[in-house]
N, CA, C and O of each residue as an XYZ file, in Angstrom:
544
protein
N     -57.583     41.860    -62.294
C     -57.236     40.505    -62.697
C     -57.079     39.658    -61.436
O     -56.416     40.073    -60.485
N     -57.673     38.506    -61.428
C     -57.623     37.634    -60.267
C     -57.039     36.276    -60.605
O     -56.351     36.102    -61.611
N     -57.333     35.315    -59.736
C     -56.794     33.972    -59.923
C     -57.295     33.294    -61.196
O     -56.700     32.319    -61.654
N     -58.382     33.804    -61.768
C     -58.860     33.217    -63.021
C     -57.847     33.375    -64.150
O     -57.913     32.647    -65.140
N     -56.914     34.312    -64.017
C     -55.884     34.523    -65.035
C     -54.666     33.617    -64.841
O     -53.824     33.505    -65.732
N     -54.576     32.979    -63.690
C     -53.478     32.043    -63.429
C     -53.695     30.800    -64.284
O     -54.823     30.339    -64.452
N     -52.609     30.267    -64.816
C     -52.743     29.088    -65.681
C     -51.633     28.084    -65.388
O     -50.467     28.445    -65.226
N     -52.030     26.811    -65.326
C     -51.045     25.731    -65.350
C     -50.765     25.466    -66.825
O     -51.689     25.261    -67.612
N     -49.505     25.472    -67.189
C     -49.108     25.308    -68.588
C     -48.332     24.011    -68.726
O     -47.290     23.827    -68.097
N     -48.850     23.112    -69.557
C     -48.126     21.893    -69.897
C     -47.084     22.236    -70.950
O     -47.393     22.855    -71.968
N     -45.867     21.834    -70.697
C     -44.767     22.105    -71.618
C     -44.513     20.890    -72.497
O     -44.870     19.770    -72.130
N     -43.897     21.105    -73.654
C     -43.553     19.954    -74.500
C     -42.655     18.994    -73.726
O     -41.789     19.407    -72.955
N     -42.879     17.726    -73.949
C     -42.055     16.691    -73.307
C     -41.619     15.726    -74.387
O     -42.425     14.982    -74.944
N     -40.327     15.752    -74.673
C     -39.761     14.854    -75.674
C     -39.134     13.690    -74.921
O     -38.116     13.832    -74.244
N     -39.769     12.543    -75.060
C     -39.350     11.348    -74.321
C     -38.258     10.628    -75.109
O     -38.380     10.396    -76.312
N     -37.204     10.288    -74.403
C     -36.065      9.617    -75.029
C     -35.451      8.689    -73.985
O     -35.366      9.046    -72.810
N     -35.029      7.517    -74.401
C     -34.428      6.553    -73.478
C     -33.171      7.121    -72.819
O     -32.791      6.680    -71.734
N     -32.528      8.087    -73.457
C     -31.307      8.700    -72.912
C     -31.611      9.809    -71.921
O     -30.700     10.343    -71.288
N     -32.894     10.163    -71.778
C     -33.308     11.251    -70.896
C     -34.297     12.145    -71.610
O     -34.160     12.400    -72.806
N     -35.283     12.618    -70.892
C     -36.332     13.444    -71.484
C     -35.887     14.901    -71.593
O     -34.941     15.334    -70.935
N     -36.598     15.641    -72.445
C     -36.282     17.042    -72.665
C     -37.578     17.832    -72.721
O     -38.543     17.403    -73.353
N     -37.604     18.976    -72.067
C     -38.725     19.914    -72.153
C     -38.157     21.295    -72.413
O     -36.974     21.538    -72.171
N     -38.994     22.206    -72.905
C     -38.543     23.557    -73.177
C     -39.695     24.541    -73.028
O     -40.866     24.164    -72.992
N     -39.318     25.832    -72.942
C     -40.282     26.920    -72.777
C     -39.948     27.985    -73.810
O     -38.793     28.391    -73.942
N     -40.976     28.443    -74.552
C     -40.779     29.518    -75.518
C     -41.725     30.670    -75.211
O     -42.907     30.473    -74.931
N     -41.170     31.886    -75.273
C     -42.000     33.067    -75.043
C     -43.057     33.179    -76.127
O     -42.808     32.860    -77.290
N     -44.229     33.632    -75.737
C     -45.407     33.836    -76.591
C     -45.988     32.537    -77.153
O     -47.061     32.555    -77.757
N     -45.306     31.429    -76.965
C     -45.870     30.138    -77.372
C     -46.413     29.405    -76.149
O     -47.550     28.933    -76.155
N     -45.594     29.313    -75.100
C     -46.009     28.645    -73.872
C     -46.366     29.633    -72.777
O     -47.208     29.350    -71.925
N     -45.729     30.783    -72.801
C     -46.010     31.831    -71.812
C     -46.344     33.123    -72.559
O     -45.798     33.371    -73.634
N     -47.237     33.950    -72.000
C     -47.753     35.102    -72.752
C     -46.933     36.390    -72.587
O     -47.490     37.487    -72.619
N     -45.612     36.255    -72.411
C     -44.801     37.454    -72.241
C     -43.384     37.198    -72.752
O     -42.957     36.050    -72.873
N     -42.650     38.296    -73.054
C     -41.248     38.134    -73.431
C     -40.422     37.810    -72.188
O     -40.670     38.364    -71.118
N     -39.467     36.940    -72.321
C     -38.604     36.578    -71.194
C     -37.483     37.611    -71.105
O     -36.599     37.665    -71.960
N     -37.538     38.427    -70.054
C     -36.517     39.453    -69.835
C     -35.477     39.016    -68.807
O     -34.362     39.537    -68.775
N     -35.860     38.049    -67.966
C     -34.965     37.637    -66.887
C     -35.344     36.232    -66.458
O     -36.512     35.846    -66.513
N     -34.359     35.482    -66.035
C     -34.624     34.186    -65.401
C     -33.801     34.127    -64.118
O     -32.686     34.642    -64.044
N     -34.381     33.491    -63.124
C     -33.650     33.261    -61.886
C     -34.142     31.959    -61.284
O     -35.182     31.431    -61.677
N     -33.394     31.454    -60.342
C     -33.753     30.186    -59.742
C     -33.545     30.253    -58.242
O     -32.693     30.983    -57.736
N     -34.351     29.467    -57.552
C     -34.307     29.384    -56.095
C     -33.846     27.962    -55.763
O     -34.427     26.982    -56.228
N     -32.801     27.873    -54.958
C     -32.212     26.564    -54.660
C     -31.609     26.568    -53.266
O     -31.526     27.611    -52.618
N     -31.193     25.405    -52.813
C     -30.622     25.226    -51.478
C     -31.571     25.676    -50.372
O     -31.131     26.076    -49.294
N     -32.868     25.610    -50.639
C     -33.861     25.917    -49.612
C     -33.991     24.677    -48.734
O     -34.260     23.597    -49.260
N     -33.813     24.785    -47.428
C     -33.950     23.601    -46.571
C     -35.325     22.953    -46.734
O     -36.328     23.650    -46.889
N     -35.369     21.628    -46.698
C     -36.620     20.893    -46.836
C     -37.688     21.409    -45.882
O     -37.419     21.617    -44.699
N     -38.904     21.617    -46.395
C     -40.018     22.084    -45.590
C     -40.053     23.590    -45.403
O     -41.021     24.114    -44.853
N     -39.028     24.295    -45.844
C     -38.935     25.748    -45.654
C     -39.868     26.476    -46.617
O     -40.406     25.882    -47.552
N     -40.052     27.783    -46.372
C     -40.894     28.602    -47.242
C     -40.194     29.903    -47.571
O     -39.283     30.329    -46.861
N     -40.622     30.523    -48.643
C     -40.148     31.842    -49.056
C     -41.329     32.790    -48.907
O     -42.388     32.580    -49.498
N     -41.132     33.834    -48.111
C     -42.240     34.748    -47.824
C     -42.785     35.395    -49.095
O     -42.143     35.406    -50.146
N     -43.998     35.935    -48.953
C     -44.736     36.402    -50.106
C     -44.453     37.817    -50.548
O     -43.909     38.639    -49.811
N     -44.847     38.067    -51.789
C     -44.834     39.391    -52.374
C     -45.665     39.359    -53.648
O     -46.062     38.298    -54.130
N     -45.913     40.537    -54.173
C     -46.596     40.678    -55.463
C     -45.775     41.642    -56.301
O     -44.920     42.360    -55.784
N     -46.041     41.650    -57.587
C     -45.365     42.560    -58.501
C     -46.382     43.487    -59.146
O     -47.478     43.065    -59.516
N     -46.011     44.742    -59.276
C     -46.884     45.716    -59.916
C     -46.982     45.431    -61.421
O     -48.075     45.446    -61.986
N     -45.847     45.174    -62.061
C     -45.811     44.954    -63.514
C     -45.407     43.534    -63.913
O     -45.933     42.981    -64.879
N     -44.493     42.963    -63.182
C     -43.889     41.698    -63.584
C     -44.878     40.536    -63.621
O     -45.695     40.361    -62.716
N     -44.782     39.751    -64.688
C     -45.466     38.461    -64.799
C     -44.389     37.389    -64.638
O     -43.217     37.625    -64.933
N     -44.794     36.219    -64.171
C     -43.828     35.152    -63.950
C     -44.353     33.812    -64.466
O     -45.556     33.598    -64.613
N     -43.410     32.934    -64.728
C     -43.709     31.533    -64.993
C     -42.763     30.728    -64.124
O     -41.546     30.897    -64.198
N     -43.324     29.851    -63.296
C     -42.543     29.115    -62.302
C     -42.613     27.623    -62.604
O     -43.691     27.074    -62.829
N     -41.452     26.975    -62.605
C     -41.334     25.541    -62.886
C     -40.472     24.896    -61.799
O     -39.473     25.472    -61.367
N     -40.859     23.714    -61.368
C     -40.018     22.910    -60.474
C     -39.105     22.063    -61.353
O     -39.521     21.024    -61.866
N     -37.868     22.505    -61.526
C     -36.935     21.726    -62.342
C     -36.505     20.450    -61.639
O     -36.194     19.444    -62.277
N     -36.492     20.507    -60.314
C     -36.124     19.344    -59.515
C     -36.881     19.410    -58.197
O     -37.120     20.496    -57.671
N     -37.255     18.270    -57.670
C     -37.956     18.237    -56.394
C     -39.361     18.787    -56.499
O     -39.992     18.727    -57.554
N     -39.846     19.327    -55.382
C     -41.223     19.818    -55.357
C     -41.346     20.987    -54.385
O     -40.538     21.151    -53.471
N     -42.375     21.788    -54.609
C     -42.735     22.891    -53.730
C     -44.138     23.340    -54.120
O     -44.647     22.979    -55.181
N     -44.748     24.123    -53.255
C     -46.083     24.665    -53.517
C     -45.971     26.145    -53.832
O     -45.226     26.878    -53.182
N     -46.722     26.576    -54.840
C     -46.882     27.992    -55.146
C     -48.263     28.369    -54.625
O     -49.272     27.862    -55.117
N     -48.316     29.254    -53.634
C     -49.587     29.683    -53.053
C     -49.892     31.070    -53.598
O     -49.130     32.013    -53.385
N     -51.017     31.187    -54.306
C     -51.387     32.441    -54.949
C     -52.652     32.996    -54.322
O     -53.565     32.258    -53.952
N     -52.681     34.319    -54.213
C     -53.780     35.014    -53.547
C     -54.056     36.291    -54.337
O     -53.135     37.045    -54.650
N     -55.329     36.528    -54.658
C     -55.705     37.739    -55.400
C     -56.443     38.758    -54.526
O     -57.073     39.682    -55.040
N     -56.361     38.581    -53.201
C     -57.043     39.481    -52.280
C     -58.448     39.038    -51.933
O     -59.049     39.556    -50.993
N     -58.984     38.072    -52.694
C     -60.308     37.517    -52.432
C     -60.257     36.040    -52.114
O     -61.012     35.541    -51.279
N     -59.363     35.352    -52.783
C     -59.247     33.910    -52.585
C     -57.787     33.491    -52.694
O     -56.949     34.222    -53.222
N     -57.506     32.301    -52.184
C     -56.156     31.759    -52.207
C     -56.223     30.342    -52.757
O     -57.165     29.599    -52.481
N     -55.213     29.980    -53.537
C     -55.174     28.647    -54.119
C     -53.733     28.133    -54.109
O     -52.788     28.895    -54.315
N     -53.584     26.833    -53.866
C     -52.271     26.185    -53.825
C     -52.052     25.444    -55.140
O     -52.909     24.686    -55.596
N     -50.891     25.681    -55.735
C     -50.485     25.003    -56.964
C     -49.233     24.187    -56.654
O     -48.134     24.740    -56.606
N     -49.386     22.866    -56.439
C     -48.209     22.033    -56.186
C     -47.428     21.828    -57.489
O     -48.001     21.456    -58.513
N     -46.138     22.071    -57.439
C     -45.281     21.826    -58.606
C     -44.286     20.736    -58.238
O     -43.596     20.821    -57.222
N     -44.222     19.704    -59.087
C     -43.320     18.590    -58.792
C     -42.813     17.874    -60.037
O     -42.252     16.783    -59.935
N     -42.999     18.460    -61.190
C     -42.509     17.893    -62.451
C     -41.949     19.035    -63.300
O     -42.422     20.169    -63.220
N     -40.947     18.727    -64.106
C     -40.303     19.774    -64.904
C     -40.982     20.012    -66.246
O     -40.507     20.836    -67.028
N     -42.075     19.319    -66.536
C     -42.748     19.498    -67.822
C     -44.072     20.266    -67.702
O     -44.904     20.212    -68.607
N     -44.263     20.972    -66.598
C     -45.365     21.938    -66.495
C     -45.003     22.980    -65.458
O     -44.142     22.765    -64.605
N     -45.675     24.108    -65.549
C     -45.416     25.188    -64.607
C     -46.657     26.043    -64.441
O     -47.700     25.766    -65.031
N     -46.535     27.081    -63.636
C     -47.673     27.953    -63.367
C     -47.337     29.370    -63.832
O     -46.294     29.930    -63.492
N     -48.256     29.928    -64.621
C     -48.168     31.319    -65.061
C     -48.816     32.191    -63.993
O     -49.960     31.959    -63.602
N     -48.074     33.205    -63.520
C     -48.551     34.109    -62.479
C     -48.586     35.528    -63.057
O     -47.534     36.118    -63.305
N     -49.785     36.079    -63.274
C     -49.878     37.457    -63.772
C     -49.408     38.459    -62.716
O     -49.196     38.103    -61.557
N     -49.251     39.698    -63.128
C     -48.899     40.741    -62.171
C     -50.052     40.951    -61.191
O     -51.190     40.563    -61.457
N     -49.740     41.566    -60.064
C     -50.694     41.896    -59.003
C     -51.377     40.674    -58.380
O     -52.528     40.748    -57.950
N     -50.660     39.562    -58.338
C     -51.099     38.369    -57.617
C     -50.067     38.130    -56.513
O     -48.869     38.036    -56.781
N     -50.543     38.035    -55.277
C     -49.651     37.769    -54.145
C     -49.207     36.322    -54.223
O     -50.032     35.433    -54.435
N     -47.900     36.067    -54.053
C     -47.432     34.688    -54.144
C     -46.411     34.359    -53.075
O     -45.591     35.183    -52.671
N     -46.503     33.097    -52.631
C     -45.549     32.532    -51.684
C     -45.096     31.179    -52.237
O     -45.831     30.520    -52.972
N     -43.897     30.782    -51.878
C     -43.398     29.448    -52.208
C     -43.160     28.729    -50.895
O     -42.472     29.245    -50.015
N     -43.733     27.529    -50.760
C     -43.664     26.787    -49.497
C     -43.460     25.304    -49.764
O     -43.552     24.832    -50.897
N     -43.178     24.585    -48.677
C     -43.086     23.116    -48.685
C     -42.032     22.598    -49.656
O     -42.274     21.642    -50.393
N     -40.879     23.223    -49.654
C     -39.799     22.780    -50.523
C     -39.307     21.404    -50.092
O     -39.080     21.162    -48.906
N     -39.146     20.513    -51.049
C     -38.480     19.251    -50.754
C     -36.970     19.500    -50.761
O     -36.494     20.481    -51.332
N     -36.244     18.617    -50.131
C     -34.787     18.736    -50.099
C     -34.240     18.700    -51.528
O     -34.664     17.884    -52.346
N     -33.306     19.585    -51.810
C     -32.651     19.680    -53.122
C     -33.583     20.093    -54.253
O     -33.306     19.795    -55.415
N     -34.669     20.767    -53.941
C     -35.550     21.238    -55.012
C     -34.935     22.446    -55.706
O     -34.090     23.146    -55.149
N     -35.383     22.668    -56.932
C     -34.891     23.771    -57.747
C     -36.072     24.412    -58.459
O     -36.745     23.778    -59.270
N     -36.314     25.689    -58.140
C     -37.408     26.441    -58.765
C     -36.820     27.381    -59.802
O     -35.959     28.203    -59.489
N     -37.286     27.259    -61.040
C     -36.910     28.174    -62.105
C     -38.036     29.180    -62.273
O     -39.205     28.804    -62.362
N     -37.679     30.477    -62.318
C     -38.673     31.529    -62.506
C     -38.273     32.344    -63.727
O     -37.162     32.870    -63.798
N     -39.190     32.445    -64.692
C     -39.003     33.305    -65.850
C     -39.827     34.561    -65.629
O     -40.981     34.490    -65.207
N     -39.231     35.707    -65.915
C     -39.850     36.989    -65.606
C     -40.030     37.831    -66.860
O     -39.232     37.762    -67.795
N     -41.091     38.625    -66.860
C     -41.378     39.510    -67.994
C     -40.629     40.833    -67.902
O     -40.675     41.625    -68.844
N     -39.937     41.095    -66.787
C     -39.236     42.373    -66.610
C     -37.826     42.142    -66.089
O     -37.506     41.078    -65.558
N     -37.006     43.146    -66.250
C     -35.711     43.154    -65.599
C     -35.928     43.388    -64.109
O     -36.992     43.855    -63.702
N     -34.940     43.072    -63.305
C     -35.064     43.264    -61.857
C     -35.254     44.745    -61.543
O     -34.490     45.596    -61.998
N     -36.295     45.034    -60.752
C     -36.579     46.403    -60.324
C     -37.191     46.333    -58.932
O     -38.352     45.946    -58.795
N     -36.436     46.698    -57.891
C     -36.971     46.616    -56.528
C     -38.247     47.433    -56.337
O     -39.054     47.113    -55.464
N     -38.444     48.475    -57.131
C     -39.651     49.310    -57.011
C     -40.902     48.578    -57.483
O     -42.015     49.018    -57.195
N     -40.742     47.478    -58.197
C     -41.887     46.709    -58.702
C     -42.457     45.761    -57.643
O     -43.555     45.232    -57.816
N     -41.727     45.545    -56.560
C     -42.136     44.593    -55.525
C     -43.081     45.245    -54.513
O     -42.849     46.371    -54.073
N     -44.135     44.534    -54.153
C     -44.971     44.883    -53.004
C     -44.747     43.765    -51.997
O     -45.144     42.623    -52.231
N     -44.110     44.095    -50.873
C     -43.721     43.060    -49.914
C     -44.533     43.092    -48.628
O     -44.252     42.325    -47.707
N     -45.519     43.949    -48.545
C     -46.400     44.041    -47.386
C     -47.813     43.692    -47.846
O     -48.365     44.351    -48.727
N     -48.402     42.645    -47.242
C     -49.714     42.181    -47.703
C     -50.802     43.237    -47.527
O     -51.672     43.364    -48.388
N     -50.774     43.994    -46.436
C     -51.781     45.046    -46.239
C     -51.663     46.124    -47.305
O     -52.676     46.623    -47.795
N     -50.440     46.487    -47.669
C     -50.232     47.450    -48.749
C     -50.733     46.877    -50.072
O     -51.328     47.594    -50.876
N     -50.497     45.602    -50.295
C     -50.998     44.920    -51.495
C     -52.521     45.055    -51.587
O     -53.055     45.400    -52.641
N     -53.208     44.784    -50.492
C     -54.671     44.905    -50.487
C     -55.112     46.331    -50.772
O     -56.099     46.538    -51.479
N     -54.407     47.313    -50.240
C     -54.730     48.718    -50.525
C     -54.528     49.050    -51.999
O     -55.329     49.767    -52.598
N     -53.460     48.528    -52.575
C     -53.211     48.742    -54.005
C     -54.324     48.151    -54.861
O     -54.717     48.739    -55.868
N     -54.827     46.994    -54.463
C     -55.944     46.373    -55.194
C     -57.187     47.242    -55.129
O     -57.905     47.387    -56.118
N     -57.441     47.824    -53.955
C     -58.627     48.676    -53.774
C     -58.570     49.899    -54.674
O     -59.595     50.351    -55.183
N     -57.367     50.435    -54.869
C     -57.231     51.681    -55.624
C     -56.896     51.449    -57.082
O     -56.637     52.394    -57.828
N     -56.901     50.186    -57.486
C     -56.707     49.836    -58.886
C     -55.397     50.261    -59.417
O     -55.100     50.028    -60.588
């Protein structure tokens, strides 16, 4: 599976003069059950979060506030997905290398995960990631 499986997903946006509302539902907007959610915050402006891939975990990433780039790599090509609105996000399948970069000040990244936290699911060395891709 490569970058062709990555998807930008437009989320429902309910416009209201009192403030807009968006939501995410498993199997409706994202193709997996939500087992965990976490968020990345207080990242200094312009900073980056180093990359990794997951053996099993799928993710959906949304910029709830501010902006940042999701850089995805499948071992053959790399693509940048700028996120800067809370009514869309990027679906990241398993075995895709990802980095988060170019955080604006006070940005907030929400990540929905298909698995519970498991350190054994992380591949944090890019060369090892490429070897894993070769051996399927």
